[in-house]
PADO-615046 format. One record per residue (C-alpha): chain; residue number from 0; x, z, y. Coordinates in pm, 1 decimal. Layout:
residues N
+--------+-----+----------+----------+----------+
! cadena ! num !       xx !       zz !       yy !
+--------+-----+----------+----------+----------+
!      A ! NUM !        X !        Z !        Y !
...
+--------+-----+----------+----------+----------+
END
This chain:
residues 382
+--------+-----+----------+----------+----------+
! cadena ! num !       xx !       zz !       yy !
+--------+-----+----------+----------+----------+
!      A !   0 !  21562.6 !  11659.8 !   6139.2 !
!      A !   1 !  21321.5 !  11465.3 !   5917.2 !
!      A !   2 !  21174.4 !  11281.5 !   6224.9 !
!      A !   3 !  21511.2 !  11144.8 !   6344.2 !
!      A !   4 !  21599.3 !  11009.8 !   5998.1 !
!      A !   5 !  21269.9 !  10822.4 !   5974.6 !
!      A !   6 !  21330.5 !  10643.8 !   6309.6 !
!      A !   7 !  21670.0 !  10497.4 !   6212.2 !
!      A !   8 !  21544.8 !  10207.8 !   5996.3 !
!      A !   9 !  21301.1 !  10104.8 !   6270.7 !
!      A !  10 !  21572.1 !  10093.8 !   6539.2 !
!      A !  11 !  21806.1 !   9895.5 !   6319.0 !
!      A !  12 !  21534.2 !   9645.4 !   6242.5 !
!      A !  13 !  21455.8 !   9596.5 !   6614.5 !
!      A !  14 !  21823.9 !   9539.1 !   6702.1 !
!      A !  15 !  21868.1 !   9277.1 !   6433.5 !
!      A !  16 !  21551.7 !   9099.2 !   6548.8 !
!      A !  17 !  21682.6 !   9081.5 !   6905.2 !
!      A !  18 !  22022.3 !   8941.3 !   6803.8 !
!      A !  19 !  21863.5 !   8677.2 !   6584.6 !
!      A !  20 !  21630.1 !   8572.6 !   6864.2 !
!      A !  21 !  21916.0 !   8540.7 !   7112.1 !
!      A !  22 !  22121.5 !   8337.0 !   6866.6 !
!      A !  23 !  21840.7 !   8097.9 !   6797.4 !
!      A !  24 !  21763.1 !   8056.6 !   7168.0 !
!      A !  25 !  22128.8 !   7970.0 !   7256.4 !
!      A !  26 !  22159.6 !   7712.7 !   6983.7 !
!      A !  27 !  21847.7 !   7527.0 !   7086.9 !
!      A !  28 !  21916.8 !   7454.6 !   7467.5 !
!      A !  29 !  22289.2 !   7431.3 !   7541.9 !
!      A !  30 !  22286.1 !   7218.5 !   7863.6 !
!      A !  31 !  22523.8 !   6930.5 !   7940.6 !
!      A !  32 !  22767.0 !   6976.1 !   8237.6 !
!      A !  33 !  22591.3 !   6901.1 !   8571.0 !
!      A !  34 !  22701.5 !   6611.0 !   8795.8 !
!      A !  35 !  22902.0 !   6732.0 !   9096.0 !
!      A !  36 !  22765.6 !   6622.5 !   9436.8 !
!      A !  37 !  23024.7 !   6426.7 !   9637.9 !
!      A !  38 !  23061.5 !   6203.9 !   9941.0 !
!      A !  39 !  23224.7 !   5867.0 !   9886.6 !
!      A !  40 !  23360.7 !   5567.1 !  10078.9 !
!      A !  41 !  23472.6 !   5221.2 !   9982.4 !
!      A !  42 !  23833.5 !   5111.5 !  10033.5 !
!      A !  43 !  23861.5 !   4803.3 !  10251.3 !
!      A !  44 !  24110.7 !   4558.2 !  10397.4 !
!      A !  45 !  24188.4 !   4574.5 !  10769.3 !
!      A !  46 !  24468.7 !   4538.9 !  11023.3 !
!      A !  47 !  24633.4 !   4854.2 !  11155.4 !
!      A !  48 !  24893.9 !   4907.3 !  11429.1 !
!      A !  49 !  25222.3 !   5068.7 !  11329.1 !
!      A !  50 !  25275.9 !   5335.7 !  11592.8 !
!      A !  51 !  25515.5 !   5605.6 !  11703.0 !
!      A !  52 !  25364.2 !   5917.6 !  11855.7 !
!      A !  53 !  25642.7 !   6067.4 !  12070.7 !
!      A !  54 !  25685.2 !   6440.9 !  12102.5 !
!      A !  55 !  25679.5 !   6614.9 !  12339.4 !
!      A !  56 !  25421.9 !   6443.8 !  12555.6 !
!      A !  57 !  25514.8 !   6199.6 !  12829.5 !
!      A !  58 !  25433.8 !   6208.7 !  13196.7 !
!      A !  59 !  25349.4 !   5958.1 !  13467.6 !
!      A !  60 !  25592.1 !   5887.7 !  13753.0 !
!      A !  61 !  25559.1 !   5657.3 !  14055.4 !
!      A !  62 !  25680.9 !   5301.7 !  14018.6 !
!      A !  63 !  25853.9 !   5351.2 !  14354.9 !
!      A !  64 !  25875.1 !   5653.0 !  14581.6 !
!      A !  65 !  26011.8 !   5675.5 !  14935.5 !
!      A !  66 !  26060.7 !   5964.8 !  15172.8 !
!      A !  67 !  25973.4 !   5847.5 !  15523.5 !
!      A !  68 !  26210.9 !   5978.5 !  15791.9 !
!      A !  69 !  26246.1 !   5882.8 !  16160.7 !
!      A !  70 !  26543.3 !   5667.9 !  16256.5 !
!      A !  71 !  26526.4 !   5783.5 !  16617.1 !
!      A !  72 !  26419.8 !   6114.8 !  16765.4 !
!      A !  73 !  26128.3 !   6169.9 !  16997.5 !
!      A !  74 !  25769.7 !   6282.6 !  17035.6 !
!      A !  75 !  25510.6 !   6152.7 !  16790.2 !
!      A !  76 !  25246.8 !   5977.8 !  17000.2 !
!      A !  77 !  25013.3 !   5869.3 !  16719.7 !
!      A !  78 !  24954.8 !   5913.8 !  16346.7 !
!      A !  79 !  24780.4 !   5601.8 !  16222.8 !
!      A !  80 !  24669.0 !   5703.7 !  15875.0 !
!      A !  81 !  24504.1 !   5988.1 !  15681.9 !
!      A !  82 !  24668.9 !   6200.1 !  15416.0 !
!      A !  83 !  24622.7 !   6053.6 !  15069.9 !
!      A !  84 !  24526.7 !   5712.7 !  15207.5 !
!      A !  85 !  24618.1 !   5386.6 !  15038.2 !
!      A !  86 !  24844.8 !   5183.8 !  15268.1 !
!      A !  87 !  24975.6 !   4829.2 !  15252.3 !
!      A !  88 !  25330.5 !   4712.1 !  15315.1 !
!      A !  89 !  25386.4 !   4683.7 !  15691.8 !
!      A !  90 !  25097.1 !   4912.2 !  15792.5 !
!      A !  91 !  25174.6 !   5119.8 !  16102.2 !
!      A !  92 !  25211.4 !   5487.0 !  16006.3 !
!      A !  93 !  25361.3 !   5665.6 !  16310.4 !
!      A !  94 !  25423.7 !   5578.3 !  16673.2 !
!      A !  95 !  25704.1 !   5763.0 !  16855.0 !
!      A !  96 !  25721.6 !   5778.5 !  17233.9 !
!      A !  97 !  25893.3 !   5450.9 !  17324.5 !
!      A !  98 !  25936.4 !   5484.0 !  17703.1 !
!      A !  99 !  26304.4 !   5579.6 !  17698.7 !
!      A ! 100 !  26379.8 !   5308.9 !  17440.5 !
!      A ! 101 !  26200.0 !   5047.4 !  17646.5 !
!      A ! 102 !  26392.8 !   5153.8 !  17959.1 !
!      A ! 103 !  26720.8 !   5130.0 !  17767.8 !
!      A ! 104 !  26627.6 !   4779.9 !  17653.1 !
!      A ! 105 !  26545.8 !   4674.5 !  18009.1 !
!      A ! 106 !  26879.6 !   4812.3 !  18134.9 !
!      A ! 107 !  27070.3 !   4629.7 !  17859.0 !
!      A ! 108 !  26893.9 !   4303.9 !  17942.3 !
!      A ! 109 !  26974.7 !   4347.3 !  18312.5 !
!      A ! 110 !  27342.2 !   4407.3 !  18238.3 !
!      A ! 111 !  27345.5 !   4099.4 !  18018.4 !
!      A ! 112 !  27194.5 !   3887.7 !  18294.6 !
!      A ! 113 !  27446.2 !   4012.9 !  18551.1 !
!      A ! 114 !  27748.3 !   3958.1 !  18329.3 !
!      A ! 115 !  27620.9 !   3619.5 !  18215.6 !
!      A ! 116 !  27608.1 !   3507.5 !  18582.2 !
!      A ! 117 !  27960.3 !   3635.7 !  18637.1 !
!      A ! 118 !  28075.0 !   3454.5 !  18325.7 !
!      A ! 119 !  27933.2 !   3126.9 !  18454.3 !
!      A ! 120 !  28120.3 !   3174.8 !  18782.5 !
!      A ! 121 !  28440.9 !   3259.9 !  18596.5 !
!      A ! 122 !  28399.7 !   2945.2 !  18388.9 !
!      A ! 123 !  28369.5 !   2737.0 !  18705.0 !
!      A ! 124 !  28677.9 !   2901.6 !  18853.9 !
!      A ! 125 !  28874.1 !   2845.8 !  18534.9 !
!      A ! 126 !  28778.7 !   2477.7 !  18517.9 !
!      A ! 127 !  28901.9 !   2435.5 !  18876.4 !
!      A ! 128 !  29226.5 !   2619.2 !  18799.2 !
!      A ! 129 !  29269.1 !   2402.8 !  18489.6 !
!      A ! 130 !  29260.8 !   2081.2 !  18697.2 !
!      A ! 131 !  29497.1 !   2220.0 !  18960.0 !
!      A ! 132 !  29736.1 !   2342.9 !  18692.8 !
!      A ! 133 !  29736.3 !   2002.2 !  18526.4 !
!      A ! 134 !  29829.0 !   1850.6 !  18867.5 !
!      A ! 135 !  30106.5 !   2109.2 !  18911.8 !
!      A ! 136 !  29929.8 !   2248.4 !  19218.3 !
!      A ! 137 !  29901.9 !   2611.5 !  19096.9 !
!      A ! 138 !  30149.2 !   2831.7 !  18920.3 !
!      A ! 139 !  30137.7 !   2945.4 !  18560.2 !
!      A ! 140 !  30059.1 !   3300.0 !  18672.3 !
!      A ! 141 !  29752.4 !   3189.7 !  18867.2 !
!      A ! 142 !  29630.2 !   2985.6 !  18572.1 !
!      A ! 143 !  29680.6 !   3276.8 !  18329.2 !
!      A ! 144 !  29497.2 !   3516.7 !  18560.4 !
!      A ! 145 !  29196.9 !   3284.3 !  18576.3 !
!      A ! 146 !  29188.8 !   3247.5 !  18197.7 !
!      A ! 147 !  29214.4 !   3625.3 !  18147.4 !
!      A ! 148 !  28919.1 !   3681.0 !  18380.6 !
!      A ! 149 !  28714.3 !   3426.0 !  18182.6 !
!      A ! 150 !  28804.9 !   3587.3 !  17849.2 !
!      A ! 151 !  28719.2 !   3936.2 !  17976.4 !
!      A ! 152 !  28375.7 !   3829.3 !  18095.4 !
!      A ! 153 !  28315.0 !   3645.0 !  17769.6 !
!      A ! 154 !  28378.2 !   3971.6 !  17585.1 !
!      A ! 155 !  28159.9 !   4164.2 !  17828.3 !
!      A ! 156 !  27867.7 !   3927.2 !  17771.4 !
!      A ! 157 !  27910.7 !   3960.4 !  17393.5 !
!      A ! 158 !  27899.9 !   4340.0 !  17428.0 !
!      A ! 159 !  27590.3 !   4312.3 !  17646.9 !
!      A ! 160 !  27418.3 !   4098.8 !  17383.9 !
!      A ! 161 !  27494.7 !   4363.1 !  17118.8 !
!      A ! 162 !  27358.8 !   4633.6 !  17347.2 !
!      A ! 163 !  27036.4 !   4436.5 !  17393.7 !
!      A ! 164 !  27001.7 !   4394.0 !  17015.2 !
!      A ! 165 !  27065.1 !   4764.1 !  16957.8 !
!      A ! 166 !  26816.2 !   4867.5 !  17225.7 !
!      A ! 167 !  26558.8 !   4630.7 !  17076.7 !
!      A ! 168 !  26617.3 !   4779.2 !  16732.8 !
!      A ! 169 !  26570.4 !   5132.4 !  16865.4 !
!      A ! 170 !  26247.4 !   5021.0 !  17025.5 !
!      A ! 171 !  26129.7 !   4886.4 !  16688.5 !
!      A ! 172 !  26213.5 !   5221.9 !  16529.5 !
!      A ! 173 !  25949.2 !   5385.2 !  16747.0 !
!      A ! 174 !  25694.7 !   5222.5 !  16513.4 !
!      A ! 175 !  25731.7 !   5352.8 !  16157.2 !
!      A ! 176 !  25569.1 !   5123.6 !  15900.9 !
!      A ! 177 !  25497.8 !   5144.5 !  15528.1 !
!      A ! 178 !  25783.5 !   4994.0 !  15321.8 !
!      A ! 179 !  25552.3 !   4893.2 !  15033.5 !
!      A ! 180 !  25198.1 !   4927.6 !  14903.7 !
!      A ! 181 !  25131.8 !   5285.7 !  14800.2 !
!      A ! 182 !  24950.2 !   5611.6 !  14853.7 !
!      A ! 183 !  25051.9 !   5857.2 !  15123.2 !
!      A ! 184 !  25119.2 !   6220.9 !  15049.4 !
!      A ! 185 !  25097.2 !   6535.4 !  15256.7 !
!      A ! 186 !  25163.2 !   6493.0 !  15630.5 !
!      A ! 187 !  25451.6 !   6710.6 !  15753.2 !
!      A ! 188 !  25442.5 !   6632.6 !  16127.7 !
!      A ! 189 !  25144.7 !   6567.9 !  16349.3 !
!      A ! 190 !  25079.4 !   6407.4 !  16684.6 !
!      A ! 191 !  25274.4 !   6584.5 !  16960.7 !
!      A ! 192 !  25552.4 !   6714.8 !  16733.5 !
!      A ! 193 !  25911.3 !   6636.3 !  16825.5 !
!      A ! 194 !  26104.4 !   6486.4 !  16535.4 !
!      A ! 195 !  26477.5 !   6459.1 !  16489.3 !
!      A ! 196 !  26643.2 !   6165.6 !  16315.5 !
!      A ! 197 !  26725.6 !   6145.6 !  16033.1 !
!      A ! 198 !  26674.6 !   6503.3 !  15913.7 !
!      A ! 199 !  26298.2 !   6546.5 !  15941.8 !
!      A ! 200 !  26074.7 !   6432.1 !  15655.4 !
!      A ! 201 !  25747.6 !   6287.3 !  15780.9 !
!      A ! 202 !  25580.3 !   6217.4 !  15445.2 !
!      A ! 203 !  25632.0 !   6067.5 !  15098.6 !
!      A ! 204 !  25473.0 !   5742.9 !  14979.3 !
!      A ! 205 !  25428.8 !   5676.8 !  14606.3 !
!      A ! 206 !  25362.2 !   5336.0 !  14459.1 !
!      A ! 207 !  25115.6 !   5384.7 !  14172.0 !
!      A ! 208 !  25008.4 !   5022.5 !  14117.5 !
!      A ! 209 !  25183.4 !   4976.5 !  13880.8 !
!      A ! 210 !  25297.2 !   5314.4 !  13752.1 !
!      A ! 211 !  25553.3 !   5432.9 !  13496.1 !
!      A ! 212 !  25493.4 !   5661.3 !  13199.4 !
!      A ! 213 !  25815.1 !   5829.0 !  13085.8 !
!      A ! 214 !  25847.8 !   5959.6 !  12730.6 !
!      A ! 215 !  26111.2 !   6023.4 !  12464.7 !
!      A ! 216 !  26135.4 !   5930.8 !  12097.0 !
!      A ! 217 !  26368.8 !   6047.1 !  11823.3 !
!      A ! 218 !  26686.2 !   5841.9 !  11806.9 !
!      A ! 219 !  26606.8 !   5733.1 !  11448.9 !
!      A ! 220 !  26338.3 !   5502.3 !  11590.2 !
!      A ! 221 !  26578.7 !   5324.8 !  11826.9 !
!      A ! 222 !  26698.4 !   5049.0 !  11587.3 !
!      A ! 223 !  26342.3 !   4949.4 !  11497.7 !
!      A ! 224 !  26228.9 !   4956.7 !  11862.9 !
!      A ! 225 !  26516.7 !   4730.2 !  11969.5 !
!      A ! 226 !  26449.6 !   4497.5 !  11679.0 !
!      A ! 227 !  26081.4 !   4464.2 !  11762.4 !
!      A ! 228 !  26150.0 !   4412.7 !  12134.8 !
!      A ! 229 !  26356.8 !   4098.7 !  12067.6 !
!      A ! 230 !  26057.5 !   3886.9 !  11978.8 !
!      A ! 231 !  25764.3 !   4041.0 !  12164.0 !
!      A ! 232 !  25640.8 !   4296.2 !  12412.8 !
!      A ! 233 !  25566.2 !   4639.0 !  12267.3 !
!      A ! 234 !  25240.7 !   4801.1 !  12372.6 !
!      A ! 235 !  25211.2 !   5158.7 !  12496.6 !
!      A ! 236 !  24894.8 !   5367.7 !  12533.5 !
!      A ! 237 !  24858.4 !   5687.2 !  12734.9 !
!      A ! 238 !  24570.9 !   5929.9 !  12676.4 !
!      A ! 239 !  24489.7 !   6273.0 !  12810.3 !
!      A ! 240 !  24222.8 !   6539.6 !  12794.5 !
!      A ! 241 !  23883.4 !   6450.5 !  12944.5 !
!      A ! 242 !  23976.2 !   6082.7 !  12964.8 !
!      A ! 243 !  23670.0 !   5868.6 !  13027.7 !
!      A ! 244 !  23675.3 !   5531.1 !  12858.7 !
!      A ! 245 !  23955.9 !   5370.5 !  12658.0 !
!      A ! 246 !  24314.2 !   5488.7 !  12692.4 !
!      A ! 247 !  24518.6 !   5295.3 !  12953.7 !
!      A ! 248 !  24731.4 !   5016.4 !  12807.0 !
!      A ! 249 !  25085.2 !   4933.9 !  12918.3 !
!      A ! 250 !  25408.9 !   4770.7 !  12804.6 !
!      A ! 251 !  25746.5 !   4916.3 !  12711.4 !
!      A ! 252 !  25984.6 !   4803.5 !  12987.3 !
!      A ! 253 !  26283.8 !   5038.5 !  12978.2 !
!      A ! 254 !  26515.8 !   5197.7 !  12721.3 !
!      A ! 255 !  26771.5 !   5442.2 !  12856.1 !
!      A ! 256 !  27137.8 !   5360.3 !  12802.4 !
!      A ! 257 !  27222.8 !   5685.4 !  12624.9 !
!      A ! 258 !  27079.8 !   5929.4 !  12372.0 !
!      A ! 259 !  27031.5 !   6287.8 !  12483.4 !
!      A ! 260 !  27280.6 !   6477.8 !  12267.3 !
!      A ! 261 !  27094.9 !   6804.5 !  12322.0 !
!      A ! 262 !  26757.8 !   6690.2 !  12187.3 !
!      A ! 263 !  26852.7 !   6383.7 !  11983.5 !
!      A ! 264 !  26598.2 !   6173.9 !  12171.6 !
!      A ! 265 !  26614.8 !   5867.3 !  12393.7 !
!      A ! 266 !  26418.0 !   5814.4 !  12713.3 !
!      A ! 267 !  26172.8 !   5523.2 !  12738.0 !
!      A ! 268 !  25943.9 !   5395.1 !  13012.9 !
!      A ! 269 !  25615.4 !   5211.7 !  12986.2 !
!      A ! 270 !  25473.1 !   5016.2 !  13279.3 !
!      A ! 271 !  25096.8 !   5037.0 !  13339.0 !
!      A ! 272 !  24899.5 !   4825.0 !  13585.3 !
!      A ! 273 !  24688.1 !   5133.6 !  13668.0 !
!      A ! 274 !  24441.0 !   4934.4 !  13874.3 !
!      A ! 275 !  24170.8 !   5197.1 !  13819.0 !
!      A ! 276 !  24400.0 !   5492.0 !  13907.6 !
!      A ! 277 !  24353.4 !   5638.7 !  13559.6 !
!      A ! 278 !  24712.6 !   5765.9 !  13569.7 !
!      A ! 279 !  24851.3 !   5989.4 !  13844.4 !
!      A ! 280 !  25212.2 !   6082.0 !  13924.7 !
!      A ! 281 !  25317.6 !   6400.0 !  13746.3 !
!      A ! 282 !  25031.4 !   6384.3 !  13496.9 !
!      A ! 283 !  25108.6 !   6475.0 !  13133.5 !
!      A ! 284 !  24982.4 !   6225.0 !  12875.5 !
!      A ! 285 !  24983.0 !   6167.2 !  12500.7 !
!      A ! 286 !  25178.1 !   5846.3 !  12442.9 !
!      A ! 287 !  25163.5 !   5608.1 !  12147.0 !
!      A ! 288 !  25410.4 !   5321.0 !  12109.6 !
!      A ! 289 !  25295.6 !   5026.5 !  11895.6 !
!      A ! 290 !  25582.3 !   4865.5 !  11704.9 !
!      A ! 291 !  25397.8 !   4611.0 !  11490.9 !
!      A ! 292 !  25075.5 !   4552.1 !  11297.4 !
!      A ! 293 !  24995.0 !   4577.8 !  10928.1 !
!      A ! 294 !  24769.5 !   4295.2 !  10815.7 !
!      A ! 295 !  24526.6 !   4313.2 !  10522.5 !
!      A ! 296 !  24614.6 !   4673.0 !  10446.7 !
!      A ! 297 !  24405.3 !   4873.2 !  10195.7 !
!      A ! 298 !  24274.7 !   5178.8 !  10379.7 !
!      A ! 299 !  24062.3 !   5481.0 !  10291.8 !
!      A ! 300 !  23951.4 !   5783.9 !  10494.4 !
!      A ! 301 !  24242.0 !   6026.1 !  10512.1 !
!      A ! 302 !  24037.3 !   6306.9 !  10357.5 !
!      A ! 303 !  24018.8 !   6107.5 !  10033.7 !
!      A ! 304 !  24391.5 !   6160.1 !   9971.3 !
!      A ! 305 !  24473.3 !   6482.9 !   9784.4 !
!      A ! 306 !  24808.2 !   6641.2 !   9703.2 !
!      A ! 307 !  24884.3 !   6789.7 !   9362.0 !
!      A ! 308 !  25185.3 !   6908.1 !   9166.0 !
!      A ! 309 !  25275.6 !   6548.3 !   9075.7 !
!      A ! 310 !  25223.0 !   6407.9 !   9423.2 !
!      A ! 311 !  24934.6 !   6244.9 !   9606.5 !
!      A ! 312 !  24624.3 !   6120.6 !   9427.8 !
!      A ! 313 !  24264.5 !   6018.9 !   9481.6 !
!      A ! 314 !  23945.1 !   6037.1 !   9280.2 !
!      A ! 315 !  23800.6 !   5690.4 !   9207.5 !
!      A ! 316 !  23432.3 !   5666.2 !   9114.7 !
!      A ! 317 !  23387.0 !   5439.8 !   8811.6 !
!      A ! 318 !  23071.0 !   5235.7 !   8737.2 !
!      A ! 319 !  22947.1 !   5500.9 !   8491.7 !
!      A ! 320 !  22941.9 !   5757.6 !   8775.3 !
!      A ! 321 !  23241.0 !   5949.2 !   8644.1 !
!      A ! 322 !  23569.1 !   5993.8 !   8830.9 !
!      A ! 323 !  23922.9 !   5889.9 !   8752.9 !
!      A ! 324 !  24217.5 !   6075.9 !   8903.2 !
!      A ! 325 !  24463.7 !   5810.9 !   9019.1 !
!      A ! 326 !  24809.8 !   5858.6 !   9174.6 !
!      A ! 327 !  24867.6 !   5665.2 !   9498.2 !
!      A ! 328 !  25146.8 !   5579.4 !   9739.2 !
!      A ! 329 !  25041.1 !   5630.7 !  10099.2 !
!      A ! 330 !  25159.6 !   5458.7 !  10415.0 !
!      A ! 331 !  25079.1 !   5516.6 !  10782.6 !
!      A ! 332 !  24777.7 !   5708.4 !  10909.8 !
!      A ! 333 !  24581.7 !   5585.0 !  11209.6 !
!      A ! 334 !  24263.2 !   5730.1 !  11362.5 !
!      A ! 335 !  24159.7 !   5909.8 !  11044.7 !
!      A ! 336 !  24243.3 !   5621.4 !  10808.8 !
!      A ! 337 !  24535.2 !   5617.3 !  10563.3 !
!      A ! 338 !  24701.3 !   5306.8 !  10424.1 !
!      A ! 339 !  24744.0 !   5300.4 !  10045.4 !
!      A ! 340 !  25046.2 !   5091.9 !   9955.4 !
!      A ! 341 !  24987.7 !   5122.7 !   9581.2 !
!      A ! 342 !  24729.2 !   5256.8 !   9336.8 !
!      A ! 343 !  24401.5 !   5120.7 !   9475.9 !
!      A ! 344 !  24234.8 !   4788.6 !   9544.2 !
!      A ! 345 !  23994.1 !   4697.3 !   9821.5 !
!      A ! 346 !  23631.2 !   4744.9 !   9720.2 !
!      A ! 347 !  23686.8 !   5045.4 !   9494.2 !
!      A ! 348 !  23493.3 !   5363.4 !   9569.1 !
!      A ! 349 !  23676.6 !   5689.1 !   9639.1 !
!      A ! 350 !  23561.4 !   6046.5 !   9680.4 !
!      A ! 351 !  23599.6 !   6179.0 !  10034.6 !
!      A ! 352 !  23439.1 !   6523.9 !   9996.4 !
!      A ! 353 !  23378.5 !   6756.4 !   9700.9 !
!      A ! 354 !  23711.7 !   6706.2 !   9521.6 !
!      A ! 355 !  23745.9 !   7079.7 !   9444.3 !
!      A ! 356 !  23461.6 !   7056.4 !   9189.3 !
!      A ! 357 !  23611.0 !   6757.8 !   9007.7 !
!      A ! 358 !  23832.7 !   6695.1 !   8710.3 !
!      A ! 359 !  23924.6 !   6366.1 !   8541.7 !
!      A ! 360 !  23618.5 !   6221.0 !   8368.8 !
!      A ! 361 !  23371.3 !   6451.0 !   8546.2 !
!      A ! 362 !  23029.1 !   6303.4 !   8634.4 !
!      A ! 363 !  22939.4 !   6286.0 !   9002.1 !
!      A ! 364 !  22628.5 !   6250.6 !   9212.2 !
!      A ! 365 !  22668.7 !   6064.5 !   9540.6 !
!      A ! 366 !  22512.5 !   6261.2 !   9826.3 !
!      A ! 367 !  22496.7 !   5968.0 !  10070.3 !
!      A ! 368 !  22516.2 !   5590.9 !  10071.4 !
!      A ! 369 !  22856.7 !   5422.8 !  10057.5 !
!      A ! 370 !  22995.5 !   5328.8 !  10396.3 !
!      A ! 371 !  23294.1 !   5120.3 !  10497.7 !
!      A ! 372 !  23615.7 !   5315.9 !  10497.8 !
!      A ! 373 !  23746.4 !   5199.6 !  10833.1 !
!      A ! 374 !  23474.0 !   5141.1 !  11090.3 !
!      A ! 375 !  23694.2 !   5273.5 !  11371.5 !
!      A ! 376 !  23965.6 !   5016.7 !  11304.5 !
!      A ! 377 !  23750.8 !   4709.1 !  11255.4 !
!      A ! 378 !  23841.3 !   4593.0 !  11605.6 !
!      A ! 379 !  24205.8 !   4567.4 !  11496.8 !
!      A ! 380 !  24127.3 !   4273.5 !  11273.8 !
!      A ! 381 !  24222.1 !   3930.9 !  11412.4 !
+--------+-----+----------+----------+----------+
END
């Protein structure tokens, strides 16, 4: 009992010593708030295209497409191309057995020659009857009979000439040629097959130089598109997954004459030269339609723009290495860059990463050197 009472003053003295030491230590080295590490970029002036990104995606369709069918029946004697081959207008594709057509042409020509000779003789006879009739040496009936014979043979010769033309046309049909430049599809009939006109489909040819890209935009864009088309040609780009090189460039060439009441969209077509075959019929593509171009726009990386309770804002780095929270009005976004219509001037430095650690007036430490805000869009400048 006596031992525990004697220890109490010693324990109390030790506790007070500890508290005093802690209090003195805290008062001597209270550190200032540390600078937050951030990434920054400098706002700059550049030119940016004003674009519409249609949804859903568009797709490529042939500029022209034709289904090749025979115009006469017969046996295919030769196929003069390979599947998938590029053909030129007038190239021979198929040859159908022409022997019966050639024989029909020869028979029609022979009939024409025979009836032409008879017509000449009838003309001579009529001229003779004409003179005799004028001299009152033959009757009216004899004269009329001679004229009727001449008229009949005239009609026969005309029919023979039509038969020759028709037989010649059928003979031409035995050679099936490409109607335009294009690429052949799958071959449906081969050499030796008998084809029936005009039911059998021999193949399909698609013209892909140039090629169309079909896409739809919301009807709210229609007034602006029509306005912009009055003074210039609107550019269209088409991109897709695993595309090598720049996206193909085309021109808007068609606006449909009605809005789809089901989807509230209107169909558009862009024409692409497609000389390198980058686009293929039926292929799905991401389309962008360029309406106009913003010149001397102030842009920053899109990640610099933050959204708070009072709207969008950015952190601007001041010369004393502290930040200012500044409200901004944003415009279009293009390839990771956002246009600021109000609230920032070109040349000012903005924070692009590390905003969660910041508050107005907070000191910052730049983790990397300042880079231009829009290197990807520098090529858009004039």
